[in-house]
N, C-alpha and C positions, 0 to 999 in steps of 0.2 A: 503494499500499499504505499502510494506516495505522501510524502511528509506535506502537510498543510503549513501555511504562514503562522497559524497558532503554534503549532509543534515546534517550529524553528524558534520561536520567541521564547518558548519554555525552555528549550534546550539551552539558549544562550543565557537565560536567567539562572539556570542550575550551574553552568559554567562560572558565572560571575560569583555565584555564592560560594562555589568551592575555591576559587583564588581570586581574591580582589587584587587587580593589578594596578588600578589607578590611585587607591589609598587615599581618596580625596579627603577623608576625615582626619587625616593626619596632617600637622603643620608641615610646611617644606621640608626643613632639616630632618625631621623623623621619617618623611616619606623617602628622602634620599638615603637615609641609613637603612631602611628596610629594604630598598631596592639593592643596595650594594649588599647586604646579607644574602639575599635570594640568589643574586648572580654568583656570589662566590660560593654558596652551599651547592648550586647545581654543577658548577665546573668541578668542585671538590668531589662530588658523588660520582662524576662521570670518569669511564676507564678509557677515554680517548678525547680529543680536543672538541670542545663544545663551540657550534657555530652561533652566528649572530642571530639566525632565524630561531634557534631553540631558546636562548636567552631572551628574546623578545617575547616569549609567551608569559613570562613571570614578572614582567614590569610594565608600566604605563606607556601609553602610545606616544607620550611625549617624551619619555626617558631617553637621555643621551647615553647610549652603552659606552661609547668610547671614553666619556668622562667618568662613568662609573668604573670602568676597567682601570683607569689612570689613578682613580682615588684608592682603589684596592691595591694596586701596586705601591702606592705611596706607603700605605699602612703596613705592607709586608717588607718594606725596606730592610728592616733589621732581623727579618726572620730567616731561617735557613733554607727557605724555599720561596719560589716567585711565580708570578703569573705570566706565561711566555705566550706570544702568538705563534702558533705553529699548524700547519696543515689546514689552513682556513678556519681556524678557531682559536680558541684559549684553552690552556691546560696548566694545572699545577705541577711544577717540577722543582726538585731539590736543586740547590745552587752548585755549580761544578766544584766550587772550593771545598765541598764536603764530600766529594768522591772518594777519596782515601778513607775517610771515616766509615763510610757506607760499606766499603769494600772490607774493612778490617772487621765490621760487625757481622756481615752476612757472607763474606767470601763471593765466589762465583757460582758455587752449587746451586742448581735449580733455576738458574736464569734462562729464560726463553731465548733471548737474542744471542746470536753467536758471531764471534769475529769472522769476518770475511778475509778469505785468502787474497794474496795479491791479484791473482787472476781474476777472482770474483768482483773485486773492487774496482779493477779496471774496466771489466765489461759494464758494471752498474755505472760507472761514471760516462762511459760513452752512451749508454742508453739514455742517461739523465740529460746529456747535453745535445744527442741527435735524434731523439725520439720523434715519431715513431720509427723504429729501425727493425729489420729483419735479422734473424740469426745469421743468414747469408751475407748480409751487408757487414755485419760485425765480423764475420770470418774473413771478408775481403780486406777490411779495415786492419786487421791483425796479421793478416797473411798466413793464417792457419785456422783449422776448424774451431770454432766455439761450439763445445759440445753441449748436447741436450741436458746431460747431468748437470752442468755449470748453470745453465738457465734454470733448471729445475731447483737448484739449492735458492737462487734469488727468488723464484716464485714460492718456494716453501716458506721463506721469510717474510713474504708478501711485500717485498720491495718493489718487484714488478708485476705486470700483468699483461695480458693479451690487448693489444690495441687493434685498430682498423686493419683489415686485410690490406696487402700491398697490392697496387696495380700490375705488379710483375707477373710473368708467366706462372701459373699454378696458384696464384692469389695467395702466397705465403702469409701468416700472421706476423704482425709487428709486435713489438714490445714497447712498454711505456711504464713510466715509473707511478707509483701509488701515493696515497696519502700516508701510509706507513712509512714510505720512504721520507716523505717531508718531515713527519714527526720524528722519526728516529735520528734524522740529521739535523733537527732543529731549524727547519725552513718553513716559513709560512706560505711561500709559493716559489715555484721554479725560478722566478724572476730574480730570487736573491742568490741564485749559483753565481760564482764568479765568472764575469764575462770571459768567454773562451778567447775571443779575438785579442782582448786586452792583455789576457795572459800570454798570448802567443807574441804579441808586439813587445811585451816587456820581457820576453825571453824566458818566462818562468814554465811555460808548457808548449809543446808541440807534438805532432804525431810520433816523432823519433823517441821523446821521451816517454810518451805513454807507452809505445811498444817496449821501452827498456824498463818499464815499471817505475818510473820517477814520478811519483805523484806528489804535487805540492802539499806542504804540511797544512791541514785543515781543510782540504779539499774534499777528501773522503774520510769522515771519521763521525762518529756517533756523539751524542751528549754526554757529558761527564757523568750523568747520574744514570745511565744506561749500561749496566755492566754486561760485558760480554764473555763468552766461553770459547776459548781458542779451538780450531778445528785442525786435525792432523792429516786430513786425507788430500793434500795437495800432490798431484801427481808431476812427473818430471816435465812433461810438456804442459805449461801452466794453462792452456786454453783448450785443451782438448782431453 
């Protein structure tokens, strides 16, 4: 049975009763504090970055979320964790300065994220810069086959996913990076990757350096609070 206009009004009234987002009964300062608390609570409870559209559900329509986030960050200035913009949303993360303390407390056992081998890091970096890109194109770039197993490692960690099919003969799948990639490497968007041409012009990066495994410090590396477990299954031919 189709919903009537009356049914729709009832539904909206119920939603307003459940969560009062406008908080018009509160003075401006208390209203702002309540919005700050709601935003931080939602971000704290989430296990992945929280987008603007999600946060907008718990604050008033005229609430400036960017200013709310700024005020929360100011209050967290002296805390061991911070609110970061990552993967198109916001997330609480411990500060890098406490990385050694966390490792001392928990070690690396049981951590889900695993350290990438040099070959895996090289392929991931190429996908990040040249996506969408096929496995064949990656193999051509490195001058040797990039194995399905290597691609499988990156997929298993949700760092890459299948992209659109290539217009090449056979229409092979391409590969692209994911939100998990952005999150793990502390990026809000791919635009925050160091400019490849600028790195080339500065002599910090080139195809020859990539093939030699010379990765600039910080170009492929996770957040300090994301502990990783080393892998020992690197084969002699790093890309096959």
